[in-house]
TORBA-36362 format. One record per residue (C-alpha): x, y, z; residue in three letters. Coordinates in steps of 0.02 Angstrom, whole numbers, plus 50000, padded with zeros to 5 digits. Layout:
// residues N
    c1    c2    c3 residuo
     X     Y     Z     ALA
...
***
This chain:
// residues 722
    c1    c2    c3 residuo
 45624 51475 48083     UNK
 45486 51569 48175     UNK
 45478 51751 48215     UNK
 45388 51841 48355     UNK
 45389 52017 48420     UNK
 45414 52019 48611     UNK
 45354 52154 48738     UNK
 45527 52230 48742     UNK
 45536 52253 48556     UNK
 45658 52112 48525     UNK
 45656 51991 48381     UNK
 45685 51822 48448     UNK
 45759 51682 48333     UNK
 45741 51504 48382     UNK
 45879 51409 48319     UNK
 45886 51223 48316     UNK
 46054 51146 48289     UNK
 46077 50961 48318     UNK
 46050 50903 48494     UNK
 46072 51081 48568     UNK
 45951 51222 48560     UNK
 46009 51409 48568     UNK
 45905 51553 48582     UNK
 45982 51704 48497     UNK
 45901 51877 48520     UNK
 45952 52037 48436     UNK
 45884 52192 48535     UNK
 45848 52356 48455     UNK
 46028 52418 48493     UNK
 46096 52277 48375     UNK
 46183 52181 48527     UNK
 46155 51998 48519     UNK
 46119 51888 48674     UNK
 46123 51701 48669     UNK
 46048 51588 48795     UNK
 46062 51401 48803     UNK
 45909 51308 48835     UNK
 46006 51166 48912     UNK
 46196 51212 48937     UNK
 46227 51030 48975     UNK
 46178 50988 48789     UNK
 46303 51117 48710     UNK
 46457 51055 48628     UNK
 46618 51036 48733     UNK
 46755 51068 48605     UNK
 46918 50974 48643     UNK
 47038 51077 48523     UNK
 47202 51063 48614     UNK
 47342 50995 48499     UNK
 47437 50842 48567     UNK
 47556 50883 48712     UNK
 47738 50893 48662     UNK
 47833 50736 48701     UNK
 47991 50744 48804     UNK
 47937 50911 48885     UNK
 48073 50964 49007     UNK
 48091 51114 49133     UNK
 47987 51267 49145     UNK
 47933 51226 49319     UNK
 47933 51404 49368     UNK
 47825 51459 49226     UNK
 47703 51311 49250     UNK
 47695 51368 49434     UNK
 47652 51543 49384     UNK
 47508 51480 49264     UNK
 47445 51373 49413     UNK
 47448 51522 49523     UNK
 47347 51630 49400     UNK
 47224 51487 49388     UNK
 47195 51488 49575     UNK
 47328 51375 49645     UNK
 47258 51234 49541     UNK
 47093 51236 49643     UNK
 46932 51202 49565     UNK
 46860 51378 49610     UNK
 46837 51499 49473     UNK
 46956 51650 49453     UNK
 46873 51809 49497     UNK
 46896 51875 49324     UNK
 46952 51819 49153     UNK
 47143 51786 49167     UNK
 47246 51817 49015     UNK
 47424 51743 49015     UNK
 47523 51814 48877     UNK
 47670 51694 48852     UNK
 47810 51790 48758     UNK
 47976 51734 48695     UNK
 48085 51718 48546     UNK
 48053 51597 48399     UNK
 48091 51423 48451     UNK
 48096 51468 48641     UNK
 47952 51339 48681     UNK
 47800 51456 48704     UNK
 47678 51338 48618     UNK
 47750 51186 48706     UNK
 47730 51267 48876     UNK
 47549 51330 48839     UNK
 47486 51164 48772     UNK
 47573 51065 48909     UNK
 47496 51174 49046     UNK
 47325 51166 48951     UNK
 47322 50978 48960     UNK
 47375 50974 49141     UNK
 47225 51080 49195     UNK
 47095 51039 49059     UNK
 46993 50945 49186     UNK
 46963 51105 49274     UNK
 46877 51174 49118     UNK
 46732 51049 49099     UNK
 46650 51151 48964     UNK
 46794 51126 48844     UNK
 46954 51196 48767     UNK
 46968 51304 48612     UNK
 47136 51325 48523     UNK
 47197 51418 48366     UNK
 47359 51455 48291     UNK
 47344 51631 48241     UNK
 47493 51623 48125     UNK
 47554 51788 48178     UNK
 47729 51756 48109     UNK
 47701 51622 47984     UNK
 47762 51642 47812     UNK
 47585 51677 47750     UNK
 47459 51809 47812     UNK
 47403 51799 47993     UNK
 47227 51737 48045     UNK
 47109 51878 48087     UNK
 46990 51877 48232     UNK
 46852 51881 48103     UNK
 46901 51712 48040     UNK
 46935 51632 48210     UNK
 46765 51682 48273     UNK
 46691 51590 48135     UNK
 46780 51434 48183     UNK
 46751 51450 48373     UNK
 46569 51488 48354     UNK
 46543 51333 48250     UNK
 46638 51231 48378     UNK
 46530 51301 48511     UNK
 46376 51238 48416     UNK
 46317 51394 48319     UNK
 46259 51344 48148     UNK
 46353 51434 48005     UNK
 46195 51517 47939     UNK
 46165 51594 48106     UNK
 46334 51676 48127     UNK
 46321 51860 48092     UNK
 46437 51936 47952     UNK
 46496 52085 48052     UNK
 46654 52065 48161     UNK
 46579 52155 48310     UNK
 46421 52049 48304     UNK
 46520 51891 48296     UNK
 46619 51946 48449     UNK
 46464 51984 48541     UNK
 46385 51814 48499     UNK
 46551 51727 48553     UNK
 46544 51806 48727     UNK
 46360 51767 48745     UNK
 46384 51584 48697     UNK
 46521 51574 48833     UNK
 46407 51652 48965     UNK
 46393 51537 49112     UNK
 46526 51421 49047     UNK
 46698 51376 49105     UNK
 46820 51363 48955     UNK
 47000 51373 48916     UNK
 47050 51469 48769     UNK
 47226 51449 48695     UNK
 47274 51583 48566     UNK
 47441 51530 48492     UNK
 47563 51638 48399     UNK
 47483 51798 48407     UNK
 47557 51955 48320     UNK
 47457 52105 48391     UNK
 47337 52139 48534     UNK
 47204 52181 48404     UNK
 47213 52005 48336     UNK
 47176 51944 48513     UNK
 47049 52063 48596     UNK
 46890 52002 48498     UNK
 46930 51826 48556     UNK
 46925 51868 48745     UNK
 46775 51807 48835     UNK
 46690 51913 48962     UNK
 46648 51768 49072     UNK
 46740 51755 49236     UNK
 46743 51565 49227     UNK
 46851 51568 49070     UNK
 47035 51578 49058     UNK
 47141 51641 48901     UNK
 47318 51589 48862     UNK
 47404 51689 48728     UNK
 47574 51651 48649     UNK
 47674 51777 48553     UNK
 47841 51830 48503     UNK
 47782 52004 48546     UNK
 47767 52077 48719     UNK
 47586 52117 48685     UNK
 47599 52273 48796     UNK
 47429 52331 48744     UNK
 47352 52170 48822     UNK
 47447 52197 48981     UNK
 47407 52382 49002     UNK
 47233 52379 48935     UNK
 47158 52210 48963     UNK
 47257 52160 49126     UNK
 47356 52020 49055     UNK
 47487 51933 49150     UNK
 47649 51924 49048     UNK
 47764 51773 49067     UNK
 47923 51796 48972     UNK
 48021 51639 48919     UNK
 48212 51630 48910     UNK
 48318 51481 48847     UNK
 48318 51332 48953     UNK
 48442 51319 49099     UNK
 48593 51207 49058     UNK
 48530 51058 49160     UNK
 48358 51072 49084     UNK
 48433 51075 48908     UNK
 48538 50923 48951     UNK
 48388 50837 49015     UNK
 48289 50877 48850     UNK
 48431 50809 48746     UNK
 48447 50655 48860     UNK
 48261 50617 48846     UNK
 48255 50633 48654     UNK
 48427 50549 48612     UNK
 48399 50418 48743     UNK
 48469 50412 48917     UNK
 48598 50271 48876     UNK
 48679 50362 48729     UNK
 48677 50530 48815     UNK
 48755 50472 48974     UNK
 48885 50383 48876     UNK
 48946 50549 48811     UNK
 48895 50672 48950     UNK
 49024 50807 48906     UNK
 48979 50801 48724     UNK
 48797 50809 48766     UNK
 48829 50968 48870     UNK
 48933 51042 48733     UNK
 48786 51003 48611     UNK
 48668 51093 48723     UNK
 48780 51247 48723     UNK
 48799 51242 48533     UNK
 48610 51249 48521     UNK
 48612 51409 48633     UNK
 48494 51301 48752     UNK
 48354 51347 48632     UNK
 48217 51213 48645     UNK
 48182 51210 48453     UNK
 48365 51191 48416     UNK
 48388 51065 48547     UNK
 48245 50952 48482     UNK
 48304 50969 48300     UNK
 48481 50918 48351     UNK
 48426 50784 48468     UNK
 48305 50705 48330     UNK
 48459 50709 48213     UNK
 48554 50602 48330     UNK
 48408 50488 48376     UNK
 48371 50446 48196     UNK
 48554 50402 48168     UNK
 48604 50266 48290     UNK
 48778 50257 48222     UNK
 48810 50448 48240     UNK
 48889 50494 48406     UNK
 48850 50649 48498     UNK
 49026 50711 48479     UNK
 49000 50689 48293     UNK
 48860 50805 48284     UNK
 48948 50935 48397     UNK
 49096 50932 48278     UNK
 48971 50964 48134     UNK
 48897 51108 48230     UNK
 49058 51183 48268     UNK
 49062 51296 48109     UNK
 48954 51446 48161     UNK
 48905 51478 47977     UNK
 48843 51300 47955     UNK
 48748 51291 48117     UNK
 48581 51353 48059     UNK
 48591 51236 47906     UNK
 48624 51081 48024     UNK
 48483 51124 48144     UNK
 48341 51084 48022     UNK
 48235 50935 48017     UNK
 48273 50836 47856     UNK
 48089 50803 47817     UNK
 48008 50966 47880     UNK
 48065 51134 47824     UNK
 47945 51227 47936     UNK
 48040 51172 48088     UNK
 48205 51242 48027     UNK
 48273 51365 48149     UNK
 48316 51480 47998     UNK
 48134 51473 47935     UNK
 48059 51503 48109     UNK
 48175 51657 48134     UNK
 48136 51717 47955     UNK
 47941 51728 47991     UNK
 47982 51856 48131     UNK
 48114 51949 48022     UNK
 48000 51968 47872     UNK
 47865 52037 47976     UNK
 47977 52182 48028     UNK
 47950 52360 47971     UNK
 48091 52402 47851     UNK
 48197 52508 47963     UNK
 48188 52383 48106     UNK
 48240 52245 47987     UNK
 48379 52354 47925     UNK
 48442 52368 48109     UNK
 48427 52176 48130     UNK
 48546 52158 47977     UNK
 48662 52284 48048     UNK
 48674 52210 48222     UNK
 48746 52058 48136     UNK
 48898 52169 48105     UNK
 48932 52186 48290     UNK
 49067 52059 48325     UNK
 49041 52072 48518     UNK
 48913 51974 48624     UNK
 48804 52134 48660     UNK
 48776 52312 48607     UNK
 48727 52471 48691     UNK
 48599 52600 48631     UNK
 48733 52722 48585     UNK
 48832 52587 48491     UNK
 48676 52533 48398     UNK
 48653 52712 48346     UNK
 48829 52717 48278     UNK
 48785 52573 48172     UNK
 48632 52654 48100     UNK
 48702 52820 48081     UNK
 48543 52890 48159     UNK
 48493 52969 48333     UNK
 48481 52867 48483     UNK
 48300 52920 48499     UNK
 48252 52836 48327     UNK
 48371 52688 48358     UNK
 48289 52658 48526     UNK
 48124 52647 48450     UNK
 48189 52516 48325     UNK
 48275 52422 48467     UNK
 48103 52419 48553     UNK
 48027 52342 48400     UNK
 48157 52203 48399     UNK
 48136 52166 48586     UNK
 47954 52174 48569     UNK
 47953 52025 48449     UNK
 48089 51939 48543     UNK
 48220 51947 48405     UNK
 48332 52038 48532     UNK
 48338 52040 48721     UNK
 48367 52191 48827     UNK
 48484 52135 48962     UNK
 48510 52294 49057     UNK
 48478 52475 49042     UNK
 48495 52517 48856     UNK
 48602 52358 48831     UNK
 48545 52224 48707     UNK
 48597 52048 48662     UNK
 48553 51912 48537     UNK
 48531 51729 48584     UNK
 48673 51633 48493     UNK
 48565 51568 48355     UNK
 48484 51727 48322     UNK
 48656 51806 48312     UNK
 48700 51680 48179     UNK
 48539 51724 48085     UNK
 48572 51909 48104     UNK
 48751 51885 48038     UNK
 48676 51791 47893     UNK
 48551 51919 47850     UNK
 48680 52060 47860     UNK
 48732 51999 47688     UNK
 48572 52065 47626     UNK
 48636 52244 47658     UNK
 48723 52325 47516     UNK
 48908 52315 47525     UNK
 48943 52492 47536     UNK
 48814 52518 47678     UNK
 48892 52369 47774     UNK
 49062 52446 47757     UNK
 48995 52626 47813     UNK
 48906 52541 47964     UNK
 49061 52448 48008     UNK
 49175 52604 47997     UNK
 49055 52703 48100     UNK
 49041 52566 48238     UNK
 49228 52540 48247     UNK
 49259 52727 48253     UNK
 49136 52744 48388     UNK
 49223 52622 48495     UNK
 49394 52696 48458     UNK
 49345 52872 48510     UNK
 49234 52825 48648     UNK
 49376 52719 48724     UNK
 49501 52868 48703     UNK
 49378 52976 48802     UNK
 49356 52844 48938     UNK
 49550 52818 48954     UNK
 49574 53001 49001     UNK
 49431 53004 49122     UNK
 49493 52837 49194     UNK
 49670 52911 49213     UNK
 49685 53091 49166     UNK
 49878 53091 49183     UNK
 49900 52954 49051     UNK
 50019 53010 48914     UNK
 49925 53056 48752     UNK
 49911 52917 48635     UNK
 49905 52930 48442     UNK
 49733 52933 48372     UNK
 49663 52986 48203     UNK
 49547 53134 48209     UNK
 49366 53097 48242     UNK
 49255 53082 48088     UNK
 49107 53209 48073     UNK
 48984 53075 48090     UNK
 49060 52995 48248     UNK
 48981 53042 48409     UNK
 49078 52954 48554     UNK
 49019 52958 48733     UNK
 49089 53077 48862     UNK
 49132 53035 49040     UNK
 49122 53132 49198     UNK
 49242 53041 49311     UNK
 49353 52881 49339     UNK
 49200 52780 49399     UNK
 49099 52820 49253     UNK
 49238 52770 49136     UNK
 49280 52612 49227     UNK
 49094 52559 49218     UNK
 49100 52585 49030     UNK
 49261 52488 49010     UNK
 49193 52346 49114     UNK
 49027 52340 49023     UNK
 49113 52346 48847     UNK
 49263 52233 48891     UNK
 49211 52081 48786     UNK
 49151 52198 48642     UNK
 49312 52296 48640     UNK
 49409 52131 48629     UNK
 49297 52072 48491     UNK
 49317 52234 48395     UNK
 49502 52226 48398     UNK
 49504 52039 48342     UNK
 49386 52078 48201     UNK
 49472 52236 48136     UNK
 49592 52159 48021     UNK
 49460 52054 47940     UNK
 49354 52207 47896     UNK
 49497 52321 47841     UNK
 49494 52428 47996     UNK
 49686 52421 48027     UNK
 49700 52590 48095     UNK
 49578 52559 48233     UNK
 49664 52388 48247     UNK
 49823 52472 48313     UNK
 49751 52623 48399     UNK
 49614 52545 48494     UNK
 49730 52425 48603     UNK
 49817 52575 48661     UNK
 49655 52660 48730     UNK
 49608 52504 48822     UNK
 49781 52454 48890     UNK
 49766 52547 49052     UNK
 49601 52475 49107     UNK
 49667 52297 49061     UNK
 49824 52326 49154     UNK
 49735 52400 49311     UNK
 49620 52244 49316     UNK
 49767 52124 49279     UNK
 49680 52057 49114     UNK
 49854 51996 49066     UNK
 49795 51872 48929     UNK
 49690 51998 48846     UNK
 49827 52126 48859     UNK
 49945 52019 48766     UNK
 49822 51965 48639     UNK
 49765 52139 48592     UNK
 49943 52210 48580     UNK
 49996 52062 48468     UNK
 49846 52112 48353     UNK
 49891 52293 48363     UNK
 50068 52260 48319     UNK
 50010 52159 48164     UNK
 49897 52297 48109     UNK
 50030 52425 48125     UNK
 50146 52316 48025     UNK
 50020 52296 47889     UNK
 50004 52483 47879     UNK
 50193 52505 47892     UNK
 50157 52632 48030     UNK
 50320 52640 48131     UNK
 50244 52741 48271     UNK
 50102 52619 48292     UNK
 50231 52482 48296     UNK
 50330 52573 48433     UNK
 50177 52588 48540     UNK
 50130 52410 48515     UNK
 50306 52337 48561     UNK
 50303 52449 48717     UNK
 50129 52393 48771     UNK
 50163 52211 48729     UNK
 50322 52214 48827     UNK
 50224 52285 48978     UNK
 50091 52151 48960     UNK
 50217 52013 48963     UNK
 50274 52071 49137     UNK
 50111 52007 49196     UNK
 50156 51831 49155     UNK
 50332 51856 49208     UNK
 50399 51829 49037     UNK
 50534 51955 49062     UNK
 50660 51902 48928     UNK
 50520 51914 48789     UNK
 50468 52084 48869     UNK
 50652 52157 48851     UNK
 50647 52102 48665     UNK
 50498 52206 48635     UNK
 50558 52357 48739     UNK
 50720 52349 48635     UNK
 50626 52345 48479     UNK
 50524 52492 48537     UNK
 50685 52584 48581     UNK
 50758 52559 48413     UNK
 50600 52622 48325     UNK
 50582 52773 48434     UNK
 50765 52832 48403     UNK
 50742 52795 48217     UNK
 50592 52905 48197     UNK
 50657 53041 48320     UNK
 50510 52999 48439     UNK
 50588 53060 48603     UNK
 50439 53019 48714     UNK
 50442 52844 48639     UNK
 50633 52829 48670     UNK
 50608 52876 48849     UNK
 50466 52764 48875     UNK
 50565 52615 48809     UNK
 50713 52658 48920     UNK
 50595 52669 49070     UNK
 50508 52506 49032     UNK
 50682 52424 49026     UNK
 50726 52497 49187     UNK
 50573 52423 49264     UNK
 50598 52249 49193     UNK
 50778 52248 49250     UNK
 50718 52292 49423     UNK
 50600 52142 49418     UNK
 50746 52033 49371     UNK
 50862 52101 49509     UNK
 50982 52175 49380     UNK
 50983 52340 49481     UNK
 51132 52426 49396     UNK
 51058 52410 49227     UNK
 50891 52463 49293     UNK
 50975 52621 49371     UNK
 51070 52661 49207     UNK
 50910 52643 49094     UNK
 50799 52745 49218     UNK
 50924 52884 49228     UNK
 50928 52890 49034     UNK
 50746 52902 49037     UNK
 50733 53028 49168     UNK
 50848 53144 49076     UNK
 50743 53138 48917     UNK
 50572 53163 49008     UNK
 50644 53310 49106     UNK
 50704 53380 48946     UNK
 50529 53368 48860     UNK
 50435 53413 49023     UNK
 50335 53262 49043     UNK
 50291 53262 49232     UNK
 50199 53098 49246     UNK
 50345 52995 49172     UNK
 50470 53090 49282     UNK
 50379 53022 49427     UNK
 50381 52847 49344     UNK
 50560 52851 49313     UNK
 50610 52927 49486     UNK
 50512 52782 49567     UNK
 50603 52654 49454     UNK
 50777 52730 49492     UNK
 50732 52728 49681     UNK
 50685 52547 49671     UNK
 50854 52513 49585     UNK
 50949 52609 49706     UNK
 50856 52515 49855     UNK
 50907 52355 49777     UNK
 51091 52407 49769     UNK
 51075 52453 49951     UNK
 51084 52641 49934     UNK
 50931 52667 50047     UNK
 50948 52853 50085     UNK
 50968 52894 49896     UNK
 50828 52776 49857     UNK
 50713 52862 49979     UNK
 50755 53035 49904     UNK
 50706 52980 49734     UNK
 50551 52890 49788     UNK
 50494 53039 49884     UNK
 50525 53153 49734     UNK
 50426 53032 49626     UNK
 50278 53036 49755     UNK
 50277 53221 49763     UNK
 50252 53237 49574     UNK
 50112 53109 49574     UNK
 50033 53212 49713     UNK
 50062 53375 49618     UNK
 49980 53311 49460     UNK
 49838 53234 49553     UNK
 49877 53055 49498     UNK
 49785 52960 49642     UNK
 49822 52790 49581     UNK
 49998 52832 49544     UNK
 50040 52883 49719     UNK
 50015 52714 49791     UNK
 50164 52639 49688     UNK
 50303 52752 49765     UNK
 50220 52732 49933     UNK
 50242 52542 49921     UNK
 50419 52560 49876     UNK
 50452 52687 50015     UNK
 50376 52563 50139     UNK
 50505 52433 50082     UNK
 50647 52561 50114     UNK
 50585 52598 50287     UNK
 50560 52415 50332     UNK
 50738 52383 50280     UNK
 50791 52528 50383     UNK
 50705 52464 50530     UNK
 50575 52593 50531     UNK
 50433 52463 50511     UNK
 50297 52568 50596     UNK
 50321 52697 50453     UNK
 50317 52556 50328     UNK
 50145 52501 50390     UNK
 50084 52681 50381     UNK
 50145 52696 50201     UNK
 50061 52533 50150     UNK
 49903 52577 50231     UNK
 49898 52742 50142     UNK
 49935 52650 49979     UNK
 49797 52533 50005     UNK
 49681 52678 50043     UNK
 49727 52757 49883     UNK
 49688 52600 49783     UNK
 49519 52591 49868     UNK
 49490 52769 49820     UNK
 49546 52751 49645     UNK
 49486 52584 49591     UNK
 49386 52505 49735     UNK
 49426 52334 49807     UNK
 49469 52187 49712     UNK
 49611 52259 49600     UNK
 49777 52170 49568     UNK
 49872 52323 49639     UNK
 49773 52331 49802     UNK
 49802 52142 49827     UNK
 49987 52167 49803     UNK
 49983 52315 49932     UNK
 49899 52202 50061     UNK
 50022 52062 50025     UNK
 50168 52185 50065     UNK
 50070 52245 50223     UNK
 50046 52066 50283     UNK
 50243 52032 50265     UNK
 50288 52188 50367     UNK
 50154 52154 50497     UNK
 50214 51972 50516     UNK
 50395 52030 50528     UNK
 50359 52146 50671     UNK
 50271 52012 50772     UNK
 50088 52057 50729     UNK
 50029 51893 50648     UNK
 49845 51914 50675     UNK
 49843 52079 50571     UNK
 49956 51995 50451     UNK
 49834 51847 50430     UNK
 49689 51972 50395     UNK
 49789 52065 50258     UNK
 49853 51904 50174     UNK
 49674 51828 50179     UNK
 49606 51976 50093     UNK
 49742 51980 49966     UNK
 49717 51794 49935     UNK
 49535 51812 49904     UNK
 49579 51932 49755     UNK
 49736 51848 49693     UNK
 49661 51678 49671     UNK
 49569 51739 49520     UNK
 49706 51863 49450     UNK
 49866 51785 49486     UNK
 49878 51601 49546     UNK
 50066 51611 49557     UNK
 50062 51758 49677     UNK
 49912 51676 49767     UNK
 50017 51529 49799     UNK
 50156 51633 49881     UNK
 50022 51714 49995     UNK
 49954 51540 50037     UNK
 50123 51483 50087     UNK
 50142 51634 50207     UNK
 49973 51586 50285     UNK
 50025 51413 50306     UNK
 50183 51459 50392     UNK
 50074 51553 50523     UNK
 49992 51391 50569     UNK
 49809 51359 50608     UNK
 49701 51500 50674     UNK
 49679 51508 50861     UNK
 49522 51585 50914     UNK
 49590 51621 51089     UNK
 49760 51670 51031     UNK
 49843 51810 51132     UNK
 49925 51883 50971     UNK
***
């Protein structure tokens, strides 16, 4: 090797390596500059791994990558484009990157570099220091000419790439610092980075374009299974194949493992494997390749999990205790027993490495298989800490639902609830809309909490929480959920021997059964509630049971019994001074009197009930007696007054709950009937059509009745003189 001092004070080293010749110069500042004597003679590395077989879907993401490259044209991008492909373990980041790289490799005539940075492997990740060694050798720099310092290596790497057009694929990165030294400065180069992290630093500082991957769409997941299993076998069992895709949470890694399991067993049907996967706790064991432990879903997830800081790993474990499909930031804070600020930082850590997905503002969700893994890891938490976290979560839901109930319907009778523990910090609500929004967002979680309560010893929450959610469920006509949670509530109260809890459960269960027109069963529960209420001296409970019996007897047309029970209930609530239930029982009594033909008396009682609802500010409550008053007016021949009352009732429903509720639809149904009876069929059709659009989902039986009314009107005539 020769040395000579040039006029600029640089030491020039002539390096001969094989067929190529590289001139390396270190100036007085220490920066390295490399110039190829003949760029055509330099190596053209072809390091891309083989493209994945049976690649399916990802058309949108491939299109984004094409756009970043310049609409797949041959022209160079104006700057280095870094596409950070982020997503959870097994989501298919590497498959996408490699697939696209093979698709466009001809546009990078100087070669393709690839490295697995092992950011989340079980062993230590590769450092940029080590990767630069490998890349420089691949680019033709002899080992003895690679400088030892990391910065000098990075400078040499950028210099070697000068004037070249290369594609660099950096797979499985953990941090931006692992990536930055590997970024060329040459505008003709492109870098694709995959990571479970969002690599926000690369986006903010280096101008990276992030592409976040989700699970495959159902049709794409089905297509992938079909390709691996074989089209004939998959098409022979299309329903089982679709169910297998759902069981694998549409996660590409899980889909491939499951499909390979079937493909290697020609005598195993798709339905057989679906049955094997049905057990949630066995699902992760099943989704492992028999001869490659590194492809096991559990192993892939564990690499991400074990890389977490201690507190983030603890939160991941605790999230496995949440029985519902999602969790809010305040709910997660209840689990951890810490502040929302500190919990939010930990949630950001989990979402940053795609172990958790943020589905909305401060709301988070696992993919199904990650949920299985979190449940599995929750067993690592000491028993007493699991129990404490479960208690905090369940108490938070109970007391938050209690607060939401009285914002949702301030006039609701007080429900029994244990005192709030000192470490429980429930949400507060400013109005009906705020509470309704929370109930809607937490609906599935509340149902899951109630279902899980008996299995984790939370029996008190098990009977109290159903009472807190009943009003919302009833208002939105979630009848099946109502029946289910009150059966569970009754079982929890019976387990504890809590008679007051049993009284409430029987009462609410009876009311829920009205929604399915199971009136005989409802009567049995109301009678049991009445017996318990009297036996424990609970006058409010006694009156509630009597009033409920009065209501169901009205529904059955047993008006004398309805009037008798409503009067008994009215006497008690007047005695104890409960205004809201006075209005309820006056309305029940008015309905019974109307049914018996005592229209003037009915109108008097109904008007009294309406006046009380107005006096106590019960907007939603006012609509019910108005509907009943309209029926009396219609029977009396004052149908215009009936129409006015029904329009008022509909407006009150809209004001209280907005469109789309069961009560609003039923009011429109009544309005259509009156309008049709008085010769206004066009308006009747409009009312019935709107009611039908709501009842189709909420009450098919009632929808059929509305449909019969519409059919009776005949076809719509655009030029009708109605």
